[in-house]
Kinemage of the C-alpha trace (Angstrom):
@kinemage 1
@onewidth
@group {chain A} dominant
@subgroup {mainchain}
@vectorlist {calphas} color= white
{ca phe a 1} P 0.039 -0.151 0.158
{ca ala a 2} L 2.586 2.353 1.030
{ca leu a 3} L 4.673 2.069 -2.278
{ca leu a 4} L 1.414 1.631 -4.937
{ca gly a 5} L -0.018 4.100 -3.068
{ca cys a 6} L 2.747 6.842 -3.548
{ca ile a 7} L 3.359 5.784 -7.030
{ca ser a 8} L -0.126 5.924 -8.264
{ca ala a 9} L -0.575 9.066 -6.989
{ca phe a 10} L 2.736 10.792 -8.105
{ca ala a 11} L 1.797 9.482 -11.358
{ca leu a 12} L -1.560 10.731 -11.514
{ca gly a 13} L -0.696 14.084 -10.455
{ca leu a 14} L 2.280 14.832 -12.347
{ca gly a 15} L -0.056 13.778 -15.215
{ca met a 16} L -2.810 16.230 -14.370
{ca ala a 17} L -0.134 19.070 -13.752
{ca leu a 18} L 1.530 18.263 -17.398
{ca ile a 19} L -2.211 18.565 -18.913
{ca leu a 20} L -3.019 21.786 -16.481
{ca asp a 21} L 0.413 23.504 -17.529
{ca gly a 22} L -0.047 26.653 -18.809
{ca glu a 23} L -1.071 30.579 -17.676
{ca ala a 24} L -4.909 30.318 -19.521
{ca leu a 25} L -7.738 31.306 -16.773
{ca trp a 26} L -9.588 28.108 -17.294
{ca leu a 27} L -6.155 26.177 -16.792
{ca arg a 28} L -5.932 27.990 -13.288
{ca leu a 29} L -9.325 27.431 -12.405
{ca val a 30} L -9.609 23.487 -13.125
{ca arg a 31} L -5.976 23.680 -11.015
{ca thr a 32} L -8.470 25.039 -8.304
{ca leu a 33} L -11.120 22.572 -8.421
{ca leu a 34} L -8.673 19.763 -8.205
{ca ile a 35} L -7.161 20.542 -5.122
{ca ile a 36} L -10.320 20.490 -3.232
{ca pro a 37} L -9.926 16.654 -2.411
{ca tyr a 38} L -6.602 17.606 -0.963
{ca ala a 39} L -8.838 20.672 1.064
{ca val a 40} L -11.761 18.673 2.516
{ca pro a 41} L -10.868 17.064 5.988
{ca gly a 42} L -9.915 13.410 5.349
{ca leu a 43} L -12.076 12.054 7.965
{ca val a 44} L -15.576 13.609 5.937
{ca ser a 45} L -14.014 11.983 2.630
{ca val a 46} L -13.234 8.882 4.083
{ca leu a 47} L -16.596 8.471 5.695
{ca val a 48} L -18.002 9.636 2.140
{ca trp a 49} L -15.987 7.148 0.648
{ca lys a 50} L -17.447 4.413 2.498
{ca gly a 51} L -21.385 5.235 1.825
{ca met a 52} L -20.349 5.439 -1.969
{ca leu a 53} L -18.724 1.877 -1.591
{ca asn a 54} L -21.402 0.655 0.733
{ca ala a 55} L -22.436 -3.205 -1.071
{ca asn a 56} L -26.015 -1.799 -0.018
{ca val a 57} L -26.923 1.735 -0.950
{ca gly a 58} L -23.616 2.852 -2.228
{ca val a 59} L -23.590 4.797 -5.434
{ca leu a 60} L -20.643 2.839 -6.682
{ca pro a 61} L -22.127 -0.730 -6.349
{ca glu a 62} L -25.341 0.596 -7.826
{ca met a 63} L -23.407 2.099 -10.751
{ca phe a 64} L -21.832 -1.346 -11.399
{ca asn a 65} L -24.907 -2.734 -11.055
{ca ala a 66} L -26.874 -0.655 -13.693
{ca val a 67} L -24.179 -0.677 -16.119
{ca phe a 68} L -22.628 -4.041 -15.846
{ca gly a 69} L -25.585 -6.072 -13.779
{ca trp a 70} L -22.474 -7.104 -11.155
{ca ser a 71} L -20.721 -5.139 -8.570
{ca pro a 72} L -17.522 -5.965 -7.077
{ca pro a 73} L -17.416 -6.549 -3.432
{ca phe a 74} L -15.156 -3.911 -1.736
{ca ser a 75} L -15.925 -5.132 1.591
{ca thr a 76} L -15.905 -8.628 1.619
{ca asp a 77} L -13.629 -9.500 -1.256
{ca pro a 78} L -9.687 -9.009 -0.167
{ca asn a 79} L -8.417 -8.269 -3.815
{ca trp a 80} L -11.077 -5.489 -4.290
{ca ala a 81} L -10.992 -4.008 -1.003
{ca lys a 82} L -7.090 -3.212 -1.409
{ca phe a 83} L -7.793 -1.572 -4.622
{ca ala a 84} L -10.964 0.612 -2.642
{ca ile a 85} L -7.793 1.438 -0.157
{ca leu a 86} L -6.128 2.289 -3.547
{ca leu a 87} L -8.462 4.355 -4.657
{ca val a 88} L -9.353 6.307 -2.276
{ca asn a 89} L -5.613 7.173 -1.042
{ca leu a 90} L -5.213 8.334 -5.269
{ca trp a 91} L -8.570 10.698 -4.242
{ca phe a 92} L -5.895 12.068 -1.119
{ca gly a 93} L -3.045 12.445 -3.034
{ca ala a 94} L -2.848 13.168 -6.685
{ca pro a 95} L -4.383 16.604 -5.879
{ca tyr a 96} L -1.305 17.449 -3.563
{ca phe a 97} L 1.497 15.922 -5.813
{ca met a 98} L -0.072 17.796 -9.033
{ca leu a 99} L 0.278 21.351 -6.552
{ca ile a 100} L 3.672 20.406 -6.213
{ca ala a 101} L 4.394 19.307 -9.454
{ca ser a 102} L 2.403 22.551 -11.110
{ca gly a 103} L 4.845 24.963 -9.473
{ca ala a 104} L 8.409 22.158 -10.366
{ca leu a 105} L 6.955 22.782 -14.179
{ca gln a 106} L 6.680 26.655 -13.893
{ca ser a 107} L 10.279 26.990 -12.273
{ca ile a 108} L 11.695 25.165 -15.521
{ca pro a 109} L 13.249 27.729 -17.910
{ca ser a 110} L 11.674 27.420 -21.298
{ca ser a 111} L 14.909 28.231 -23.163
{ca ile a 112} L 16.137 24.508 -22.246
{ca tyr a 113} L 13.379 22.716 -24.319
{ca glu a 114} L 14.196 25.155 -27.216
{ca ala a 115} L 17.054 23.587 -27.681
{ca ala a 116} L 16.171 20.227 -26.877
{ca arg a 117} L 14.078 20.848 -29.471
{ca val a 118} L 16.761 22.109 -31.834
{ca asp a 119} L 19.155 18.941 -31.444
{ca gly a 120} L 15.877 16.894 -32.331
{ca ala a 121} L 15.067 15.384 -28.874
{ca asn a 122} L 11.028 14.853 -29.126
{ca arg a 123} L 8.672 15.263 -26.216
{ca trp a 124} L 8.873 11.457 -24.481
{ca val a 125} L 12.970 12.657 -24.627
{ca gln a 126} L 12.136 15.914 -23.439
{ca phe a 127} L 10.518 14.409 -20.316
{ca trp a 128} L 12.582 11.481 -19.570
{ca lys a 129} L 15.525 13.355 -20.032
{ca met a 130} L 14.934 16.676 -18.668
{ca thr a 131} L 11.442 17.195 -17.045
{ca leu a 132} L 11.094 14.168 -15.047
{ca pro a 133} L 15.173 14.707 -13.864
{ca met a 134} L 14.514 18.514 -12.651
{ca val a 135} L 10.906 17.660 -10.905
{ca leu a 136} L 12.420 14.635 -8.790
{ca val a 137} L 14.564 17.072 -7.013
{ca ser a 138} L 11.319 18.903 -5.758
{ca leu a 139} L 8.996 16.639 -5.198
{ca gly a 140} L 12.032 13.408 -4.455
{ca pro a 141} L 11.920 14.208 -0.792
{ca leu a 142} L 7.878 14.034 -0.873
{ca ile a 143} L 7.756 10.613 -2.870
{ca ile a 144} L 9.405 9.180 0.336
{ca ala a 145} L 7.610 11.374 2.780
{ca ser a 146} L 4.599 10.529 1.141
{ca ile a 147} L 5.721 6.355 1.671
{ca ile a 148} L 6.547 6.718 5.096
{ca phe a 149} L 2.839 8.651 5.676
{ca asn a 150} L 1.453 6.036 3.869
{ca phe a 151} L 3.067 3.149 5.808
{ca asn a 152} L 1.832 4.985 9.106
{ca asn a 153} L -1.533 5.797 7.528
{ca tyr a 154} L -4.532 4.804 9.745
{ca phe a 155} L -7.344 6.510 9.350
{ca ile a 156} L -8.011 5.419 5.541
{ca met a 157} L -7.181 1.628 6.909
{ca glu a 158} L -9.555 2.188 10.328
{ca gly a 159} L -11.825 4.524 8.138
{ca leu a 160} L -12.960 2.339 5.305
{ca phe a 161} L -13.354 -0.912 6.056
{ca gln a 162} L -11.606 -1.588 10.065
{ca gly a 163} L -9.019 -3.322 8.558
{ca gly a 164} L -11.198 -5.756 6.818
{ca pro a 165} L -12.093 -7.990 5.577
{ca pro a 166} L -10.525 -10.460 8.697
{ca ile a 167} L -8.316 -13.237 7.606
{ca pro a 168} L -9.335 -16.635 8.990
{ca gly a 169} L -7.720 -18.335 11.050
{ca thr a 170} L -6.127 -15.627 12.991
{ca ser a 171} L -6.223 -14.772 17.132
{ca ala a 172} L -8.092 -11.633 19.044
{ca pro a 173} L -7.722 -8.917 17.529
{ca pro a 174} L -8.260 -10.878 14.224
{ca val a 175} L -5.832 -8.867 11.332
{ca gly a 176} L -7.363 -7.685 8.474
{ca his a 177} L -6.426 -7.827 4.665
{ca thr a 178} L -6.323 -3.741 4.729
{ca asp a 179} L -4.539 -3.754 8.034
{ca asn a 180} L -1.104 -2.231 8.131
{ca leu a 181} L 1.305 -2.141 11.517
{ca ile a 182} L -0.254 0.566 12.873
{ca ser a 183} L -3.817 -0.111 12.433
{ca tyr a 184} L -3.057 -3.767 13.635
{ca thr a 185} L -0.869 -2.197 16.609
{ca tyr a 186} L -3.799 0.103 17.385
{ca arg a 187} L -6.509 -2.730 17.625
{ca met a 188} L -4.392 -4.440 19.785
{ca ala a 189} L -3.458 -2.045 22.541
{ca phe a 190} L -6.665 -0.056 22.540
{ca ser a 191} L -9.890 -1.359 20.696
{ca ala a 192} L -12.692 -3.164 22.859
{ca gly a 193} L -11.684 -6.401 20.626
{ca gly a 194} L -8.428 -6.291 21.363
{ca thr a 195} L -6.156 -8.220 24.122
{ca arg a 196} L -4.881 -5.074 25.336
{ca asp a 197} L -1.360 -6.404 25.194
{ca tyr a 198} L 0.453 -3.076 25.622
{ca gly a 199} L 4.283 -4.713 25.899
{ca leu a 200} L 3.697 -6.598 22.141
{ca ala a 201} L 2.439 -3.182 21.098
{ca ser a 202} L 5.057 -1.119 22.550
{ca ala a 203} L 7.438 -3.722 20.468
{ca leu a 204} L 5.643 -2.944 17.220
{ca ala a 205} L 5.716 0.388 17.743
{ca val a 206} L 9.738 0.181 18.012
{ca ile a 207} L 9.813 -1.950 14.817
{ca ile a 208} L 7.572 0.856 13.201
{ca phe a 209} L 10.359 3.329 14.323
{ca met a 210} L 13.132 1.326 12.889
{ca ile a 211} L 11.341 0.810 9.598
{ca val a 212} L 10.648 4.708 9.390
{ca gly a 213} L 13.965 5.909 10.550
{ca ala a 214} L 15.513 3.548 7.710
{ca leu a 215} L 13.103 5.276 5.023
{ca thr a 216} L 14.197 8.474 6.511
{ca leu a 217} L 18.265 7.611 5.442
{ca val a 218} L 17.034 6.377 2.334
{ca gln a 219} L 15.083 9.641 1.526
{ca phe a 220} L 18.626 11.760 2.483
{ca arg a 221} L 20.613 9.402 0.354
{ca leu a 222} L 18.030 10.080 -2.749
{ca thr a 223} L 17.782 13.873 -2.227
{ca arg a 224} L 21.377 14.426 -2.577
{ca thr a 225} L 21.219 11.378 -5.975
{ca trp a 226} L 18.552 14.103 -7.616
{ca glu a 227} L 20.045 17.306 -6.751
{ca glu a 228} L 23.221 15.587 -8.762
{ca val a 229} L 20.888 14.310 -11.661
{ca ser a 230} L 19.545 17.746 -11.904
{ca glu a 231} L 22.801 19.441 -11.822
{ca asn a 232} L 23.680 17.775 -14.725
{ca val a 233} L 20.806 18.187 -17.049
């Protein structure tokens, strides 16, 4: 979830920023409207998505039933539940990356693209060899930070399906297919159905800290690498 959620949000956000790159009034208006999902409080958005995915009264299942005569079992099938988690995370993350990518694109001088076109570089080469390396200087640290945030993302996991559907055969508290370490740790220590095993929950918290610390070190290393790449463009 941490990796796929970050990559999908980054790809969609950068794609929207490239499509909407410009100074026209309507482009500014569209960019402003696309920031709304990021501006709405997360808890409110999660509850809205929970209602939309509800198998009985949700808008998405009803739409699938009307068009295909079948609706995905978002809350009961493990794979569809994970897809729904990624979809909701995309709703939250893509506007954030679009906002940052738009600023990064506007800071790239147009003269380097003119020189690239003179040298015969097409748009695809310009994107991979010029745009992406320079955008990663600004977005690279944010990508790693997004992975760290998703790794500890609690409210999407708990708000949509409470970590479910549960994995059969797991002890109390049951482990869900959409649980991550932080949601399972919270349920183990504080949930009414948990074991109130504060010792094991504390041990898991230490493991989470070690993983996040390792990812932070990777972030510092990649930031220096992307800066070197940008200097050579």
